[in-house]
PASEBA-1860 file (N, C-alpha, C; in nm, 3 decimals):
! residues 191
1> LEKLWLSA> 1.300/-2.500/-3.820/1.261/-2.445/-3.953/1.360/-2.316/-4.005 ~ 1.360/-2.315/-4.138/1.457/-2.221/-4.207/1.456/-2.075/-4.149 ~ 1.328/-2.032/-4.126/1.314/-1.879/-4.093/1.246/-1.870/-3.954 ~ 1.265/-1.966/-3.865/1.221/-1.942/-3.730/1.337/-1.973/-3.634 ~ 1.370/-1.882/-3.542/1.470/-1.894/-3.444/1.420/-1.912/-3.303 ~ 1.512/-2.000/-3.241/1.479/-2.039/-3.105/1.607/-1.998/-3.019 ~ 1.582/-1.936/-2.906/1.687/-1.894/-2.803/1.642/-1.948/-2.669 ~ 1.734/-1.984/-2.587/1.709/-2.021/-2.454/1.808/-1.973/-2.366
9> SYFDIDQE> 1.795/-1.931/-2.250/1.903/-1.886/-2.155/1.848/-1.925/-2.011 ~ 1.958/-1.942/-1.929/1.938/-1.966/-1.774/2.011/-1.862/-1.705 ~ 1.957/-1.812/-1.609/2.026/-1.712/-1.526/2.019/-1.751/-1.372 ~ 2.121/-1.702/-1.300/2.143/-1.734/-1.160/2.199/-1.612/-1.106 ~ 2.118/-1.515/-1.025/2.166/-1.394/-0.979/2.177/-1.406/-0.835 ~ 2.289/-1.411/-0.777/2.307/-1.419/-0.637/2.367/-1.278/-0.569 ~ 2.282/-1.226/-0.488/2.335/-1.086/-0.434/2.351/-1.116/-0.286 ~ 2.460/-1.042/-0.234/2.497/-1.029/-0.086/2.531/-0.905/-0.060
17> NTPVAETV> 2.497/-0.864/0.071/2.535/-0.726/0.122/2.492/-0.625/0.034 ~ 2.367/-0.611/0.010/2.308/-0.509/-0.071/2.288/-0.377/0.012 ~ 2.316/-0.285/-0.033/2.293/-0.139/0.047/2.143/-0.112/0.078 ~ 2.133/-0.079/0.204/2.007/-0.042/0.265/2.016/0.081/0.338 ~ 1.925/0.188/0.296/1.926/0.318/0.337/1.854/0.328/0.474 ~ 1.927/0.396/0.574/1.857/0.392/0.695/1.866/0.557/0.739 ~ 1.754/0.611/0.787/1.756/0.746/0.835/1.730/0.766/0.984 ~ 1.824/0.820/1.047/1.827/0.848/1.196/1.813/0.988/1.208
25> GSETFYRF> 1.715/1.042/1.262/1.698/1.180/1.281/1.715/1.240/1.143 ~ 1.800/1.346/1.122/1.812/1.416/0.983/1.922/1.353/0.909 ~ 1.992/1.241/0.953/2.096/1.180/0.878/2.062/1.055/0.828 ~ 2.099/1.039/0.692/2.085/0.905/0.615/2.205/0.835/0.600 ~ 2.224/0.706/0.638/2.342/0.639/0.615/2.297/0.494/0.541 ~ 2.405/0.427/0.500/2.376/0.302/0.444/2.439/0.186/0.525 ~ 2.372/0.069/0.529/2.435/-0.037/0.586/2.420/-0.151/0.488 ~ 2.502/-0.247/0.496/2.496/-0.356/0.413/2.458/-0.494/0.474
33> EGHNQSRG> 2.345/-0.553/0.414/2.295/-0.669/0.478/2.211/-0.758/0.362 ~ 2.173/-0.865/0.404/2.088/-0.960/0.321/2.157/-1.043/0.215 ~ 2.084/-1.145/0.172/2.140/-1.228/0.077/2.028/-1.287/0.008 ~ 2.010/-1.258/-0.131/1.893/-1.311/-0.207/1.956/-1.383/-0.338 ~ 1.865/-1.457/-0.392/1.904/-1.535/-0.526/1.782/-1.544/-0.607 ~ 1.803/-1.509/-0.741/1.692/-1.517/-0.839/1.754/-1.636/-0.943 ~ 1.677/-1.731/-0.972/1.713/-1.813/-1.077/1.589/-1.836/-1.176 ~ 1.633/-1.860/-1.302/1.521/-1.884/-1.397/1.559/-1.933/-1.538
41> VEFSLSGD> 1.476/-1.928/-1.621/1.502/-1.955/-1.765/1.405/-1.877/-1.855 ~ 1.458/-1.849/-1.976/1.397/-1.768/-2.065/1.393/-1.840/-2.200 ~ 1.283/-1.846/-2.270/1.286/-1.899/-2.405/1.215/-1.795/-2.499 ~ 1.272/-1.798/-2.627/1.198/-1.705/-2.720/1.199/-1.781/-2.853 ~ 1.103/-1.767/-2.934/1.088/-1.829/-3.074/1.021/-1.724/-3.154 ~ 1.105/-1.698/-3.260/1.055/-1.586/-3.349/1.092/-1.619/-3.498 ~ 1.017/-1.544/-3.586/1.044/-1.569/-3.720/0.914/-1.575/-3.816 ~ 0.946/-1.608/-3.928/0.832/-1.625/-4.046/0.779/-1.774/-4.025
49> ITENWTAM> 0.656/-1.786/-4.010/0.590/-1.911/-4.022/0.558/-1.933/-4.175 ~ 0.513/-1.857/-4.242/0.486/-1.852/-4.383/0.529/-1.721/-4.447 ~ 0.536/-1.693/-4.577/0.579/-1.574/-4.639/0.508/-1.460/-4.587 ~ 0.384/-1.484/-4.553/0.289/-1.363/-4.494/0.274/-1.365/-4.353 ~ 0.311/-1.461/-4.270/0.282/-1.467/-4.135/0.410/-1.476/-4.053 ~ 0.415/-1.372/-3.969/0.538/-1.376/-3.864/0.480/-1.386/-3.731 ~ 0.554/-1.467/-3.645/0.521/-1.474/-3.498/0.638/-1.465/-3.409 ~ 0.613/-1.435/-3.276/0.704/-1.429/-3.179/0.632/-1.480/-3.038
57> AMYAFTKY> 0.711/-1.578/-2.980/0.655/-1.612/-2.837/0.781/-1.614/-2.747 ~ 0.762/-1.556/-2.637/0.858/-1.549/-2.513/0.806/-1.609/-2.401 ~ 0.880/-1.679/-2.321/0.835/-1.733/-2.186/0.939/-1.714/-2.087 ~ 0.923/-1.673/-1.968/1.027/-1.662/-1.853/0.970/-1.706/-1.736 ~ 1.036/-1.791/-1.666/1.022/-1.841/-1.541/1.124/-1.786/-1.442 ~ 1.088/-1.735/-1.321/1.191/-1.677/-1.212/1.144/-1.724/-1.092 ~ 1.251/-1.785/-1.020/1.222/-1.823/-0.869/1.308/-1.735/-0.793 ~ 1.257/-1.659/-0.702/1.326/-1.577/-0.596/1.332/-1.633/-0.461
65> EDKTASGK> 1.449/-1.615/-0.394/1.464/-1.667/-0.265/1.543/-1.568/-0.174 ~ 1.485/-1.528/-0.069/1.543/-1.448/0.039/1.610/-1.549/0.118 ~ 1.748/-1.561/0.120/1.825/-1.663/0.179/1.837/-1.623/0.337 ~ 1.811/-1.508/0.387/1.811/-1.471/0.535/1.671/-1.507/0.594 ~ 1.573/-1.543/0.534/1.448/-1.581/0.580/1.408/-1.732/0.558 ~ 1.307/-1.764/0.610/1.257/-1.910/0.609/1.120/-1.902/0.593 ~ 1.067/-2.030/0.546/0.930/-2.052/0.537/0.884/-1.966/0.406 ~ 0.756/-1.921/0.413/0.704/-1.842/0.290/0.778/-1.710/0.264
73> AGSFARFP> 0.837/-1.665/0.381/0.908/-1.537/0.376/1.045/-1.562/0.296 ~ 1.093/-1.684/0.295/1.215/-1.719/0.224/1.200/-1.745/0.075 ~ 1.102/-1.816/0.036/1.080/-1.830/-0.108/0.938/-1.783/-0.138 ~ 0.927/-1.670/-0.222/0.799/-1.611/-0.251/0.818/-1.550/-0.384 ~ 0.701/-1.533/-0.448/0.692/-1.468/-0.584/0.734/-1.315/-0.578 ~ 0.856/-1.269/-0.557/0.898/-1.141/-0.555/0.856/-1.073/-0.688 ~ 0.913/-1.153/-0.792/0.889/-1.114/-0.931/0.775/-1.214/-0.980 ~ 0.699/-1.181/-1.082/0.613/-1.289/-1.144/0.689/-1.400/-1.183
81> RHAATLST> 0.649/-1.516/-1.121/0.711/-1.651/-1.152/0.699/-1.681/-1.301 ~ 0.595/-1.646/-1.372/0.567/-1.683/-1.510/0.542/-1.539/-1.587 ~ 0.601/-1.525/-1.690/0.574/-1.415/-1.769/0.578/-1.475/-1.933 ~ 0.479/-1.427/-1.999/0.482/-1.475/-2.133/0.432/-1.362/-2.232 ~ 0.480/-1.361/-2.366/0.445/-1.258/-2.462/0.428/-1.342/-2.584 ~ 0.316/-1.323/-2.649/0.285/-1.364/-2.775/0.252/-1.256/-2.880 ~ 0.316/-1.258/-2.999/0.257/-1.150/-3.086/0.274/-1.217/-3.238 ~ 0.183/-1.173/-3.318/0.173/-1.235/-3.446/0.129/-1.112/-3.549
89> SYRLHGWD> 0.175/-1.123/-3.675/0.124/-1.036/-3.771/0.103/-1.100/-3.906 ~ 0.006/-1.073/-3.977/-0.021/-1.142/-4.106/-0.049/-1.041/-4.210 ~ 0.021/-1.065/-4.317/0.003/-0.967/-4.443/-0.122/-1.031/-4.515 ~ -0.212/-0.947/-4.541/-0.345/-1.003/-4.619/-0.310/-0.997/-4.755 ~ -0.382/-1.085/-4.830/-0.364/-1.095/-4.967/-0.482/-1.168/-5.037 ~ -0.498/-1.148/-5.163/-0.614/-1.212/-5.229/-0.696/-1.116/-5.287 ~ -0.736/-0.992/-5.236/-0.810/-0.905/-5.299/-0.745/-0.775/-5.299 ~ -0.770/-0.694/-5.408/-0.685/-0.576/-5.423/-0.697/-0.477/-5.309
97> WIEDVVVG> -0.834/-0.462/-5.266/-0.843/-0.362/-5.165/-0.778/-0.393/-5.029 ~ -0.737/-0.513/-4.994/-0.674/-0.543/-4.868/-0.522/-0.591/-4.895 ~ -0.494/-0.611/-5.024/-0.345/-0.651/-5.052/-0.240/-0.572/-4.977 ~ -0.157/-0.648/-4.905/-0.039/-0.603/-4.833/-0.067/-0.516/-4.714 ~ -0.203/-0.527/-4.675/-0.253/-0.461/-4.535/-0.189/-0.573/-4.430 ~ -0.143/-0.527/-4.314/-0.069/-0.623/-4.216/-0.165/-0.593/-4.100 ~ -0.224/-0.700/-4.046/-0.287/-0.699/-3.917/-0.195/-0.783/-3.801 ~ -0.211/-0.712/-3.679/-0.125/-0.780/-3.578/-0.206/-0.790/-3.444
105> FGYRYKSM> -0.163/-0.903/-3.367/-0.211/-0.915/-3.248/-0.111/-0.948/-3.149 ~ -0.130/-0.903/-3.017/-0.031/-0.933/-2.911/-0.099/-0.968/-2.776 ~ -0.036/-1.043/-2.704/-0.075/-1.088/-2.563/0.045/-1.088/-2.470 ~ 0.012/-1.023/-2.367/0.129/-1.026/-2.253/0.056/-1.070/-2.116 ~ 0.129/-1.158/-2.065/0.089/-1.216/-1.936/0.187/-1.206/-1.832 ~ 0.163/-1.180/-1.713/0.247/-1.185/-1.590/0.163/-1.256/-1.484 ~ 0.233/-1.352/-1.408/0.164/-1.408/-1.298/0.162/-1.319/-1.176 ~ 0.099/-1.369/-1.078/0.083/-1.278/-0.951/0.217/-1.277/-0.888
113> AYGCMRGS> 0.246/-1.169/-0.809/0.374/-1.129/-0.736/0.349/-1.072/-0.618 ~ 0.424/-1.085/-0.514/0.403/-1.016/-0.386/0.495/-0.891/-0.390 ~ 0.440/-0.781/-0.306/0.522/-0.667/-0.294/0.627/-0.701/-0.183 ~ 0.738/-0.645/-0.175/0.832/-0.669/-0.079/0.888/-0.533/-0.036 ~ 0.960/-0.540/0.074/1.033/-0.428/0.129/1.179/-0.462/0.134 ~ 1.273/-0.407/0.046/1.411/-0.439/0.039/1.434/-0.586/0.023 ~ 1.345/-0.651/-0.061/1.353/-0.782/-0.105/1.296/-0.879/0.002 ~ 1.237/-0.830/0.105/1.171/-0.912/0.213/1.035/-0.925/0.201
121> YQYEEVRF> 0.968/-1.029/0.214/0.816/-1.070/0.227/0.765/-0.981/0.318 ~ 0.639/-0.928/0.290/0.573/-0.848/0.386/0.452/-0.929/0.451 ~ 0.347/-0.938/0.370/0.232/-1.028/0.412/0.143/-1.062/0.292 ~ 0.053/-1.138/0.328/-0.034/-1.192/0.208/-0.095/-1.093/0.133 ~ -0.148/-0.975/0.196/-0.228/-0.881/0.137/-0.149/-0.784/0.044 ~ -0.015/-0.793/0.055/0.067/-0.693/-0.023/0.106/-0.776/-0.158 ~ 0.017/-0.779/-0.252/0.044/-0.865/-0.375/-0.018/-0.797/-0.491 ~ 0.044/-0.838/-0.616/-0.013/-0.773/-0.737/-0.057/-0.891/-0.813
129> DSSHVFDV> -0.194/-0.882/-0.841/-0.253/-0.985/-0.919/-0.196/-1.003/-1.054 ~ -0.227/-1.124/-1.120/-0.176/-1.148/-1.256/-0.242/-1.062/-1.357 ~ -0.183/-1.041/-1.466/-0.239/-0.954/-1.572/-0.231/-1.027/-1.699 ~ -0.338/-0.990/-1.778/-0.352/-1.032/-1.927/-0.377/-0.913/-2.010 ~ -0.282/-0.884/-2.079/-0.296/-0.752/-2.175/-0.296/-0.777/-2.324 ~ -0.383/-0.723/-2.390/-0.408/-0.755/-2.534/-0.382/-0.636/-2.621 ~ -0.315/-0.644/-2.732/-0.282/-0.534/-2.818/-0.331/-0.569/-2.961 ~ -0.360/-0.471/-3.039/-0.397/-0.497/-3.191/-0.340/-0.385/-3.263
137> NVTVPLTK> -0.308/-0.403/-3.400/-0.267/-0.309/-3.479/-0.287/-0.346/-3.618 ~ -0.295/-0.236/-3.714/-0.300/-0.245/-3.858/-0.214/-0.161/-3.921 ~ -0.149/-0.215/-4.036/-0.056/-0.133/-4.106/-0.102/-0.141/-4.243 ~ -0.132/-0.007/-4.300/-0.189/-0.006/-4.446/-0.093/0.077/-4.523 ~ -0.053/0.025/-4.648/0.033/0.084/-4.732/-0.026/0.214/-4.780 ~ 0.038/0.335/-4.793/-0.018/0.461/-4.832/-0.039/0.469/-4.984 ~ 0.003/0.362/-5.059/-0.033/0.348/-5.189/-0.170/0.321/-5.217 ~ -0.247/0.252/-5.110/-0.394/0.242/-5.121/-0.466/0.363/-5.144
145> FGGPEDWY> -0.407/0.476/-5.092/-0.468/0.620/-5.095/-0.396/0.703/-5.204 ~ -0.321/0.638/-5.283/-0.238/0.733/-5.401/-0.108/0.771/-5.326 ~ -0.070/0.730/-5.214/0.052/0.783/-5.165/0.181/0.712/-5.221 ~ 0.296/0.765/-5.170/0.418/0.692/-5.228/0.451/0.561/-5.176 ~ 0.528/0.498/-5.244/0.583/0.366/-5.216/0.654/0.358/-5.071 ~ 0.662/0.251/-5.005/0.748/0.233/-4.891/0.698/0.329/-4.780 ~ 0.578/0.371/-4.775/0.518/0.463/-4.658/0.380/0.392/-4.619 ~ 0.360/0.399/-4.492/0.263/0.320/-4.430/0.192/0.393/-4.319
153> LTLGVRNL> 0.061/0.373/-4.290/-0.014/0.426/-4.204/-0.030/0.317/-4.094 ~ -0.009/0.352/-3.972/-0.024/0.244/-3.863/-0.129/0.278/-3.768 ~ -0.227/0.200/-3.729/-0.302/0.215/-3.619/-0.305/0.099/-3.532 ~ -0.321/0.149/-3.393/-0.293/0.043/-3.289/-0.387/0.075/-3.167 ~ -0.412/-0.021/-3.097/-0.460/-0.008/-2.969/-0.387/-0.114/-2.869 ~ -0.320/-0.037/-2.762/-0.252/-0.121/-2.658/-0.338/-0.129/-2.558 ~ -0.334/-0.249/-2.481/-0.426/-0.268/-2.371/-0.573/-0.254/-2.399 ~ -0.593/-0.326/-2.514/-0.740/-0.326/-2.563/-0.851/-0.327/-2.481
161> FDEDYIDT> -0.848/-0.409/-2.374/-0.951/-0.420/-2.275/-0.939/-0.335/-2.148 ~ -0.832/-0.251/-2.142/-0.819/-0.152/-2.034/-0.789/-0.231/-1.907 ~ -0.701/-0.318/-1.903/-0.671/-0.400/-1.792/-0.600/-0.302/-1.683 ~ -0.630/-0.311/-1.562/-0.564/-0.256/-1.453/-0.448/-0.334/-1.400 ~ -0.314/-0.303/-1.410/-0.202/-0.385/-1.364/-0.095/-0.314/-1.336 ~ -0.009/-0.376/-1.257/0.117/-0.317/-1.205/0.217/-0.359/-1.310 ~ 0.283/-0.276/-1.378/0.390/-0.297/-1.463/0.510/-0.357/-1.402 ~ 0.572/-0.263/-1.314/0.707/-0.306/-1.232/0.678/-0.250/-1.094
169> SRHWYECF> 0.751/-0.289/-1.013/0.764/-0.249/-0.878/0.897/-0.282/-0.825 ~ 0.955/-0.186/-0.745/1.068/-0.198/-0.676/1.050/-0.238/-0.521 ~ 0.961/-0.165/-0.459/0.912/-0.211/-0.327/0.773/-0.192/-0.333 ~ 0.700/-0.248/-0.227/0.544/-0.254/-0.235/0.498/-0.119/-0.255 ~ 0.569/-0.007/-0.209/0.512/0.120/-0.215/0.568/0.198/-0.348 ~ 0.656/0.143/-0.411/0.718/0.207/-0.536/0.678/0.134/-0.656 ~ 0.558/0.156/-0.701/0.502/0.087/-0.813/0.469/0.160/-0.947 ~ 0.477/0.113/-1.056/0.440/0.180/-1.176/0.323/0.094/-1.244
177> AGDPRTFE> 0.219/0.167/-1.255/0.098/0.114/-1.320/0.112/0.100/-1.447 ~ 0.058/-0.003/-1.512/0.074/-0.035/-1.656/-0.011/0.064/-1.742 ~ 0.021/0.107/-1.859/-0.060/0.203/-1.932/-0.188/0.168/-1.958 ~ -0.293/0.253/-1.941/-0.438/0.221/-1.971/-0.440/0.204/-2.128 ~ -0.568/0.178/-2.171/-0.592/0.159/-2.311/-0.527/0.274/-2.392 ~ -0.449/0.251/-2.483/-0.386/0.365/-2.548/-0.402/0.339/-2.709 ~ -0.453/0.456/-2.780/-0.462/0.439/-2.910/-0.330/0.509/-2.982 ~ -0.297/0.443/-3.079/-0.178/0.493/-3.150/-0.195/0.501/-3.300
185> IGIRGKF> -0.159/0.620/-3.356/-0.165/0.646/-3.511/-0.007/0.693/-3.552 ~ 0.027/0.639/-3.650/0.154/0.687/-3.705/0.177/0.669/-3.856 ~ 0.271/0.738/-3.896/0.317/0.715/-4.039/0.473/0.699/-4.043 ~ 0.498/0.575/-4.118/0.641/0.548/-4.134/0.670/0.526/-4.271 ~ 0.799/0.558/-4.294/0.844/0.533/-4.441/0.991/0.546/-4.453 ~ 1.033/0.540/-4.575/1.170/0.534/-4.609/1.199/0.656/-4.705 ~ 1.294/0.723/-4.681/1.334/0.845/-4.765/1.485/0.870/-4.762
END
């Protein structure tokens, strides 16, 4: 479509001899070991579906493999195998009191992943469950309240249902929790 864009990419990240910190007594030193590979694809579709309706959809698939291990410890979901984001906004029209008000909706998904230590599988119980996070927002032109042109009031709620989830993790003990339900109020404009 004329106002809809599609992009696709493939990645293959191969790492060998990554540095590993070791502490013996009071001294820390690094040794180099290991071999891992991450392969995957990413797709995104974004643009205007109609004059008033905009959408964006993204999907990523990642397969991780620890080349120095075998069995489940060799190929496991170190990163979420599947991640998707959908967002859309629609500019309302038809009645004066809602003319040019924009409502938006977003959805973020990550599949289950295992916690690891230096890229190595630990065990079944060290895992991060899949997450489903929803966001909503409304943008209102300030002209509705007698304000100036090109200025807008924005109201939003991120993580609408207050989902508990791990946003990112480096090792199983170094994790960042996703933000809880967050309310946002803002004003934006041109000057």
